[in-house]
N, C-alpha and C positions, 0 to 999 in steps of 0.2 A: 462794267467789267466785274465789279464785286458781285452784282446780282448773278452773273453767269457762273462765276466761280462757286457760289453757294449752291446753285442748282446742280452743277456737276458733282460736287462733293456729296450732296444729298442722295443723288442717284447711285453713286459708288457705295455709300454706306448701306443703302437698301439692298443692293446686290450682294454685298459681303454678308449681311445679316441673313438673307435667304439661303445663301450657300452654307453658312454655319448651322442654321436650323435643320437643313436637310441632312447635313453630316451627322448631327446629333440624333436625328430621328431614325437613321438607318443603323440598326445594331451591328456591332462588329461580328464577323463570322466566327462561329464556335468550332474549334478543332474537332474533327470527328473522333468518336471513341474507338479505341482499338478493340476489335471483336475478340472474345475469349475463344481460343482454339479448342475444337472438339477433339478429345483424346481418341486415338486409334487403338482399340483393344485387340489383342491377338485372338485368332479364331480357335480358342480352346476354352474348356470349362474352367471357371475360376476356382472350383473346389471339387474334389472327388471324395468318395467315402465307401466303406465296406464294413460288414459286420465281422468283427474279429473275435467275438465271444458270446456265448449264450448259455444261460442256466435256466432252471425252471422259473425263476423270478427276476431275472435281470438280462439286459442286453448291453454289450459293449460295441460301440460304433467308432471306428477309426476314420480320420479324415486328413486330407492334405489341402491346404490353401495355397494356390499357385500365384495369385496376384493380390496386391493391396488395392484399395480404392484409387482411382475411379473404376478400375476394371475388375476389382475383386472385393475382398472383405477384410475386416479387422477383427482378429480374435479378441476376447474369448467368443467361441461359437456356442449358440444354444441349439440343442437337438430337441425337436418336438416330435412326440409319438402320437399317432392317430390309429383308430381301429378299423378304418376303411380307406380305400383309395380316394373316394369322393370327398371325405372329410379332409384328407391331406391336400388334395388339389385346391380346396377352397380355404385352407387354413382354418378349419372349423372344428371346435370341440376336441382340442388336444387333451389326451388323457394323462400324459406324463411329460416331463422335461428334464434335461440335464445340461449343465454348463461346463465347457472345457476350461483349460488353463489358457495362458497367453501364447501357447505354441502355435506355429503355423502347421506343424505336423503333430497331431495329438490324438487323443481318444476320450470318449465320454461314456461312462457307465451309468445306466439308469436302472434302478431296482424297484422293488415292490410291484412287480408286474404279475400278470396271471399266467400260470403254466399253460403250455401248448396253445398259445394264442398268437395270431398274426398281427403284427404292428407295421405301420408305414411311417417312415421318418423323413424329416425335412430340416433345413438349417436356416438360422438367423444369426447375423453378426452383432458386434458390440453396439453399433449405431442403429440397430433395428432393421437393417436391410435383409429382406427375405430372398433366399436363393431360389430362382425359378426353375433350376435344372435338375438338381438331385431330388428324386422322389422314388423311394424303393421300399420293399417290404422284407421282413424277416419274421422269425417265429421263435418264441421261447421254447425251451425243452419240455418234453412231456414228463409227467411224474412217472409214467410207465414207459420204459424204453429198454432196449437190449442191444447187444453187439455180438456178432458171430465172426469167428476166425477159423480158418481151415489149415490143417497140417497134412501133407501127403506123407503117409507112413511108409509106403512101399510102392515101387513102380517097376514095371517090366515092359516089354515091347508092345503088348496089346492091352494094357490096363494099369490100374493103380488102386490102392486102398487109401482112403482119407478119413481123418477124424475131424469133426466140426465141434467147436466149443461155443456154447451159448451162455452169455453172462447177462444178468439183470443189472443194467446201469442206472435204473431209475430209483426214485426215492420210495416208491411203493412196491409191494409184492406183485409179481406177474402171475396171472392165473392161466396163461397160455402164451405160446410164441410160434412164430413161423419164420423160416429162413428161405430166401429166394436168390437165384442167380441165373445166368444164361451161359450155356455152353458156347465155346468159340469154334468147335469142330464137330466131329461125329461121336462125341462122348455119349454113353448110355449107362444109366444106373442098372446094374444087374441085381443087386440086392442091397438092403439097408438094415440098420438096427438102431434102436433108440429114437426113431422118428417115422412118420408116415409120409411117403414120397408121392407127389403129384407132378406129372410132366405134361407139357403142351408144346410140342416141337422142341426147340432149343431151350425153352424156359422150364426151370425146375423149382418147385416149392416143397419144402419139408416142414411139416407141422409136428408139434410135440406128440409123443406117445401118451397113453393114458396115465402113465406113472411119473412123467417128468415135466409136466406142463407148469406146475407151480414152482416159482422161484422167489425166494426172499430177496430183498435188496442186496446186491452184490453176490447173489447166489449163482451157481454154475452147474450146467449139465452138458452132456455130449451126445452126439449121434455119429454113426459111421456109415461109410459108403464103399461098395465095391463097384468099380466103374470099368467098362470096356471101352477102348479107344484105339485109333491108329497112331495118335500122337499125344503123349501125356503132357498136360499143361504144366507150366511152372507153378501155378497157384490158382486159387479161386477168389473172385471178388464177390462178397456176400452182402446181402441186405437183411437185417433182422427187424422184425416188427411184432407188435402184439396181435 
């Protein structure tokens, strides 16, 4: 009887040991990690920009940041200037940079630039994130430039007389100028003074006369027009160039 009891006890202990070892050998299941949700960003540009000022040696670029990370940017914003679209696309060989303040709606002025030169601009935020969307060009002002404005001095049913004022708005003297515009109706220049008129259909160009082409900085001259028409316009939209 004792021998049978010992045999049964031995078999039970062996079974219990095997069960315990198997339990210890099987690792406890690890709770699955909660996946980080992917943010859904609105279908809109995170930043927009436009050129709000230009001089012969500086550009002012205004911007508005619409979203913070992960969908947008953290100011201050760095504006990088490039001299070609290819360089700007590849973020290569920036020629100048300017840094904004902490505002989401602000402006950056970059100076020491070359007059009458085209620049391409792009944005980087405080953490170095490069904006892939805004890539645009602008140009510094020319050292030689002018502005033309027209005044209609008299009008009647079939025509009018106008005086055009030409001003040198550049930093250097002008040695010549030309003013251009396009008629909106059946206008026709009958005669002119103070300038040489050239027409091509509705397009008109008036170049300086021999005696008034040279203008110092901020210098002014005028020319006049006698125009026939069936409907006198309210004014003229003029373009002035060297």
